[in-house]
MARMARDREN-280409 format. One line per field, with one value per residue (C-alpha): x negated, y, z negated; residue number from 1. Coordinates in pm, whole numbers. Example, Ala and Ser with C-alpha at 12.3 -4.5 7.8 and 13.67 -1.06 7.14 Angstrom:
// MARMARDREN-280409
east = [-1230; -1367]
north = [-450; -106]
up = [-780; -714]
n = [1; 2]
// end
This chain:
// MARMARDREN-280409
east = [-8035; -7792; -7520; -7239; -7189; -6989; -7028; -6696; -6612; -6325; -6336; -6555; -6661; -7036; -7116; -7464; -7670; -7945; -8121; -8406; -8373; -8412; -8179; -8117; -8015; -7763; -7521; -7157; -6939; -6555; -6302; -6149; -5773; -5730; -5419; -5247; -5316; -5279; -5493; -5767; -5760; -5785; -6086; -6260; -6233; -6352; -6648; -6716; -6660; -6899; -7159; -7107; -7146; -7467; -7594; -7471; -7219; -7461; -7374; -7370; -7143; -6969; -7066; -6974; -6877; -6497; -6340; -6111; -5881; -5930; -5943; -6286; -6325; -6018; -6100; -5771; -5777; -5536; -5379; -5656; -5737; -5915; -5753; -5400; -5265; -5388; -5078; -4987; -5230; -5375; -5584; -5901; -6129; -5879; -5779; -6177; -6233; -5945; -6050; -6432; -6452; -6744; -6742; -6650; -6769; -6617; -6774; -6760; -7023; -7216; -7223; -7428; -7631; -7771; -7808; -7997; -8186; -8256; -8375; -8527; -8569; -8683; -8720; -8972; -9204; -9217; -9307; -9583; -9727; -9739; -9866; -10165; -10239; -10312; -10038; -9851; -9520; -9222; -8880; -8583; -8270; -8162; -7861; -7830; -7579; -7428; -7309; -7120; -6770; -6722; -6973; -7018; -7278; -7374; -7595; -7834; -8008; -8290; -8142; -7788; -7502; -7340; -6974; -6760; -6443; -6260; -6532; -6502; -6881; -7036; -6720; -6959; -6715; -6444; -6711; -6679; -6820; -7013; -6986; -6593; -6395; -6083; -6292; -6444; -6828; -6719; -6604; -6966; -7111; -7012; -6998; -6700; -6856; -7189; -6919; -6724; -7077; -7154; -6815; -6845; -7189; -7099; -6764; -6594; -6271; -6372; -6194; -6427; -6746; -6985; -7096; -7357; -7613; -7557; -7566; -7927; -8041; -7875; -8101; -8401; -8340; -8303; -7934; -7715; -7538; -7605; -7962; -7923; -7568; -7685; -8006; -7769; -7502; -7788; -7930; -7560; -7531; -7864; -7735; -7424; -7638; -7892; -7579; -7499; -7866; -7937; -7593; -7703; -8076; -7920; -7696; -7853; -8216; -8332; -8512; -8194; -8214; -8027; -7899; -7685; -7711; -7779; -8116; -8227; -8176; -8375; -8623; -8342; -8153; -8446; -8485; -8150; -8188; -8492; -8299; -8029; -8297; -8488; -8156; -8149; -7856; -7777; -7728; -7493; -7794; -7905; -8175; -8178; -8229; -8412; -8147; -8313; -8525; -8717; -8944; -8805; -9036; -8907; -9076; -9006; -9274; -9652; -9797; -9517; -9531; -9911; -9885; -9598; -9814; -10081; -10132; -10013; -10062; -10339; -10446; -10363; -10489; -10237; -10278; -10476; -10630; -10888; -10607; -10561; -10174; -10092; -9856; -9679; -9554; -9434; -9073; -9036; -8839; -8783; -8527; -8590; -8425; -8450; -8649; -8437; -8146; -7829; -7649; -7904; -7959; -7567; -7595; -7900; -7729; -7420; -7692; -7887; -7512; -7397; -7722; -7739; -7370; -7415; -7758; -7511; -7245]
north = [11159; 11450; 11622; 11885; 12105; 12445; 12767; 12864; 13219; 13391; 13604; 13375; 12984; 12940; 12581; 12436; 12142; 11983; 11707; 11526; 11807; 12076; 12343; 12249; 12519; 12799; 12857; 12881; 13169; 13174; 13346; 13177; 13305; 13174; 13277; 13091; 12686; 12638; 12859; 12761; 12424; 12493; 12712; 12452; 12150; 12379; 12502; 12132; 12022; 12294; 12161; 11789; 11899; 12088; 11740; 11548; 11400; 11239; 11299; 11080; 11277; 11579; 11743; 12086; 12290; 12413; 12619; 12457; 12370; 12053; 11643; 11655; 11263; 11245; 11552; 11692; 12063; 12277; 12594; 12864; 13215; 13339; 13109; 13144; 12933; 12629; 12504; 12192; 11982; 11947; 11607; 11825; 11544; 11232; 11484; 11530; 11182; 11078; 11348; 11278; 10929; 10975; 10997; 11349; 11489; 11784; 11944; 12202; 12501; 12476; 12090; 12135; 12435; 12220; 11909; 12141; 12309; 11971; 11756; 12043; 12332; 12445; 12075; 11935; 12234; 12295; 11918; 11963; 12247; 12058; 11776; 12034; 12205; 11862; 11848; 11504; 11655; 11603; 11731; 11529; 11710; 12010; 12266; 12475; 12832; 13058; 13408; 13606; 13676; 13407; 13170; 12805; 12542; 12178; 11912; 11699; 11363; 11188; 11248; 11190; 11463; 11403; 11507; 11354; 11134; 11435; 11607; 11852; 11833; 12147; 12372; 12606; 12927; 12770; 12767; 12989; 13350; 13383; 13739; 13756; 13418; 13565; 13549; 13266; 13272; 13388; 13692; 13786; 13638; 13786; 14086; 14252; 14183; 14411; 14649; 14626; 14647; 14998; 15130; 15010; 15189; 15487; 15526; 15604; 15405; 15052; 15112; 15369; 15146; 15125; 14782; 14599; 14684; 15071; 15012; 14855; 15175; 15396; 15189; 15243; 15590; 15583; 15680; 15923; 15788; 15726; 15516; 15374; 15225; 15078; 14940; 14812; 14679; 14420; 14329; 14250; 14041; 13882; 13770; 13598; 13437; 13330; 13196; 12956; 12845; 12747; 12538; 12391; 12317; 12180; 11935; 11864; 11935; 12015; 12301; 12569; 12739; 13091; 13142; 13414; 13794; 13881; 13716; 14048; 14242; 13965; 14205; 14403; 14076; 13871; 14104; 13983; 13625; 13619; 13801; 13518; 13230; 13363; 13404; 13184; 12995; 13036; 12757; 12737; 12725; 13045; 12906; 12974; 12682; 12810; 12825; 12570; 12238; 12309; 12585; 12792; 12964; 13177; 13108; 13419; 13575; 13490; 13459; 13224; 12996; 12955; 12841; 12622; 12438; 12353; 11993; 11988; 11578; 11398; 11071; 10856; 10491; 10205; 10031; 9731; 9776; 10011; 10115; 10528; 10618; 11000; 11156; 11496; 11626; 11983; 11934; 12239; 12355; 12663; 12874; 13048; 13272; 13130; 13288; 13051; 13156; 13054; 12921; 12721; 12539; 12470; 12336; 12128; 11980; 11865; 11727; 11534; 11444; 11285; 11114; 10945; 10831; 10693; 10485; 10358; 10177]
up = [-7863; -7715; -7954; -7846; -8117; -8162; -8354; -8465; -8526; -8568; -8271; -8031; -7995; -7932; -7781; -7750; -7660; -7904; -7751; -8006; -8262; -8012; -7845; -7479; -7202; -7190; -7464; -7356; -7526; -7494; -7684; -7985; -7907; -8280; -8323; -8042; -8116; -7719; -7581; -7884; -7786; -7468; -7542; -7744; -7462; -7177; -7406; -7440; -7074; -6984; -7196; -7092; -6703; -6842; -6948; -6651; -6845; -7079; -7477; -7731; -7975; -8024; -8409; -8532; -8859; -8884; -9106; -9390; -9603; -9355; -9385; -9218; -9243; -9048; -8842; -8898; -8964; -9220; -9243; -9176; -9247; -8944; -8709; -8747; -8490; -8695; -8896; -9037; -8979; -8651; -8530; -8376; -8407; -8264; -7978; -7848; -7914; -7699; -7423; -7423; -7504; -7741; -8127; -8283; -8629; -8796; -9130; -9361; -9276; -9606; -9587; -9235; -9366; -9624; -9394; -9145; -9418; -9593; -9280; -9019; -9207; -9544; -9720; -9454; -9431; -9823; -9868; -9574; -9776; -10083; -9928; -9747; -10062; -10272; -10472; -10515; -10579; -10318; -10317; -10164; -10319; -10181; -10278; -9956; -10047; -9801; -9933; -9687; -9690; -9922; -10116; -9997; -10068; -9962; -10155; -9988; -10153; -9998; -9632; -9754; -9746; -10064; -9950; -10252; -10259; -10148; -9936; -10208; -10314; -10322; -10355; -10554; -10466; -10759; -11003; -11304; -11348; -11678; -11660; -11637; -11659; -11504; -11189; -11002; -10900; -10538; -10669; -10778; -10496; -10163; -9933; -10131; -10459; -10336; -10239; -10593; -10786; -10613; -10617; -11031; -11078; -10869; -11039; -10655; -10519; -10410; -10107; -9980; -10089; -9826; -9639; -9802; -9529; -9591; -9963; -9931; -9707; -10007; -10244; -10020; -9986; -9668; -9651; -9840; -10149; -10517; -10524; -10942; -10803; -10525; -10689; -10989; -10753; -10610; -10928; -11051; -10736; -10805; -11161; -11035; -10783; -11039; -11265; -10983; -10913; -11285; -11275; -10946; -11067; -11388; -11211; -10898; -10993; -10666; -10432; -10410; -10049; -9969; -9582; -9434; -9443; -9784; -9747; -9584; -9943; -10106; -10238; -10446; -10529; -10695; -11003; -11136; -11068; -11281; -11513; -11543; -11512; -11788; -12021; -12332; -12495; -12870; -13102; -13400; -13618; -13513; -13278; -12901; -12589; -12279; -11975; -11791; -11852; -11568; -11471; -11140; -10917; -10630; -10297; -10141; -10409; -10312; -10629; -10728; -10452; -10469; -10824; -10728; -10438; -10738; -10825; -11153; -11182; -11402; -11436; -11748; -11800; -11838; -12154; -12207; -11817; -11653; -11397; -11346; -11256; -11181; -11414; -11380; -11707; -11555; -11464; -11207; -10890; -10688; -10526; -10175; -9917; -9615; -9312; -9066; -8846; -9032; -8773; -8550; -8919; -8945; -8582; -8631; -8945; -8709; -8493; -8763; -8946; -8612; -8567; -8918; -8884; -8525; -8663; -8920; -8663]
n = [1; 2; 3; 4; 5; 6; 7; 8; 9; 10; 11; 12; 13; 14; 15; 16; 17; 18; 19; 20; 21; 22; 23; 24; 25; 26; 27; 28; 29; 30; 31; 32; 33; 34; 35; 36; 37; 38; 39; 40; 41; 42; 43; 44; 45; 46; 47; 48; 49; 50; 51; 52; 53; 54; 55; 56; 57; 58; 59; 60; 61; 62; 63; 64; 65; 66; 67; 68; 69; 70; 71; 72; 73; 74; 75; 76; 77; 78; 79; 80; 81; 82; 83; 84; 85; 86; 87; 88; 89; 90; 91; 92; 93; 94; 95; 96; 97; 98; 99; 100; 101; 102; 103; 104; 105; 106; 107; 108; 109; 110; 111; 112; 113; 114; 115; 116; 117; 118; 119; 120; 121; 122; 123; 124; 125; 126; 127; 128; 129; 130; 131; 132; 133; 134; 135; 136; 137; 138; 139; 140; 141; 142; 143; 144; 145; 146; 147; 148; 149; 150; 151; 152; 153; 154; 155; 156; 157; 158; 159; 160; 161; 162; 163; 164; 165; 166; 167; 168; 169; 170; 171; 172; 173; 174; 175; 176; 177; 178; 179; 180; 181; 182; 183; 184; 185; 186; 187; 188; 189; 190; 191; 192; 193; 194; 195; 196; 197; 198; 199; 200; 201; 202; 203; 204; 205; 206; 207; 208; 209; 210; 211; 212; 213; 214; 215; 216; 217; 218; 219; 220; 221; 222; 223; 224; 225; 226; 227; 228; 229; 230; 231; 232; 233; 234; 235; 236; 237; 238; 239; 240; 241; 242; 243; 244; 245; 246; 247; 248; 249; 250; 251; 252; 253; 254; 255; 256; 257; 258; 259; 260; 261; 262; 263; 264; 265; 266; 267; 268; 269; 270; 271; 272; 273; 274; 275; 276; 277; 278; 279; 280; 281; 282; 283; 284; 285; 286; 287; 288; 289; 290; 291; 292; 293; 294; 295; 296; 297; 298; 299; 300; 301; 302; 303; 304; 305; 306; 307; 308; 309; 310; 311; 312; 313; 314; 315; 316; 317; 318; 319; 320; 321; 322; 323; 324; 325; 326; 327; 328; 329; 330; 331; 332; 333; 334; 335; 336; 337; 338; 339; 340; 341; 342; 343; 344; 345; 346; 347; 348; 349; 350; 351; 352; 353; 354; 355; 356; 357; 358; 359; 360; 361]
// end
């Protein structure tokens, strides 16, 4: 199966061919011309035409992620922040179907990231490792989180992307902010959040706060600045991420995979996540409850990964028989900062989404 896909950035559009689950041939890059609708649409059409020429006209579908708000089910794009030419509802999907005469699927990038990690990334690799280690445990549920300018997520259950009745499932950025109820979670889990936390701890103007990469270098003592403030900023980011991980595991009970550039600072973020996951809630009678029912492991820490891979099942006998069955009474889950390329996972998610939809026809 051959799918044409697109990485839609604010400055450039990058087009790729995915054939039988593998990237094929050279990518095509064209300016997005996002402030001019006509030029932007021409860029999209020319990019896909270029890919089609490279496949000798043989493509089964077009499938890609595009910014929202949008009616993704019907391929209609709403008023976009970074591609300002899109206003009033633009029927991008139907237009492309009319031009190329093949199915077109457009989705949210957070959804497709989760789908790529679930079908071609972290989840299948994890299950293979569990099998190799002798564990009877297998995972079918995944939450994919993307952290960058904003905070996004996608949900996958047993190879099915959960989109919701309004295509709004996984809109994690609007969930609550435990530290400050006046803000949503994205204000604590994003690039601007790291910068704000640094300015807060360093007692400096937020407008002059360094970029996250520079804050990381300060924390490591490789650049001048307030080292303690930099370390604290990333730990606080971790606490906010940990709150969201705990919420998603509680509601969805799946592996949490975290992507985008923030993964490069995971060594500074993980302590904050661990702090939040170990939190206990108070009860009215003075007792406490653990934050989570499951034990949650960090797969980026080798000692925790080794324990997670162990087989915790035991054999029990069915009453009245001599038949034995396996029983695993240790509920456990995990989170991991992905080592895979986020953009490629989104594109692979687009490929597998098209494949799944076409197989249902």
